[in-house]
N, C-alpha and C positions, 0 to 999 in steps of 0.2 A: 630132221626138223626143217621147217620151211623158212626160217629167218624173218618172220613178221613180228616177233616179240623181242624187245631190246635186251631183256635179261638173259635170253638164250645166246646172245652174240657177245663175244668178248675177245680182246686182243690175243693173238696166238692161235686161234682156231683156223682150221682149213675150211674154206667155203667156196661155193660157186656163186658168182655175181653176174648180173647183166649190166653191161656198160650202157651209158646214155645212147651212144651211137648204135648199139645192138638191140634197142628196145623193140624195134619193129620185127626183126627176124628171130629174136629170142636166144641168140648165141650166148653161151655161158663162158665165163672166164674163171679159172680156178686160181686161188691164191690164199695167202695167210693174212688175217686181219691185223692191221696196225692201229687204226683209230676208228671209233664210232662217230658218225656225223649226225645221225638222227637223235634228237633230244627227247622226243615223245616216247612213252612206254611201248607203243606198237605202231605199225604202219601197214596198211593193206597191201602195198606193193613190195614190201621188204625193207629192212633197216638199211640205211645208206652207210657204207663203210669206205675207208681208204685201205687198200692193200699195202703190204710192205714194199711192193714195187712202184707205188704211187698211183695206181689206177683207182678210180672211184666208181662205185656202182651199188646197186641194191642186192642184198643177199637173197638168193633163191633156194640154196641148199646148204646145210651145215653138216660137216663130217666130224665124227667123234674121235 
């Protein structure tokens, strides 16, 4: 899944996110979702989340 739909993303899932500083180069960071920060049901660039280690970015890939 690509992480653009809020109902697909929930705490505890392992995801790849792109951090704000990495938006230009597209570098992905893997972690486990702690909080969902996007309130809308979907977002074209990915749902914004906070990982358990405190990093914030938009979800690009969800692992089941």
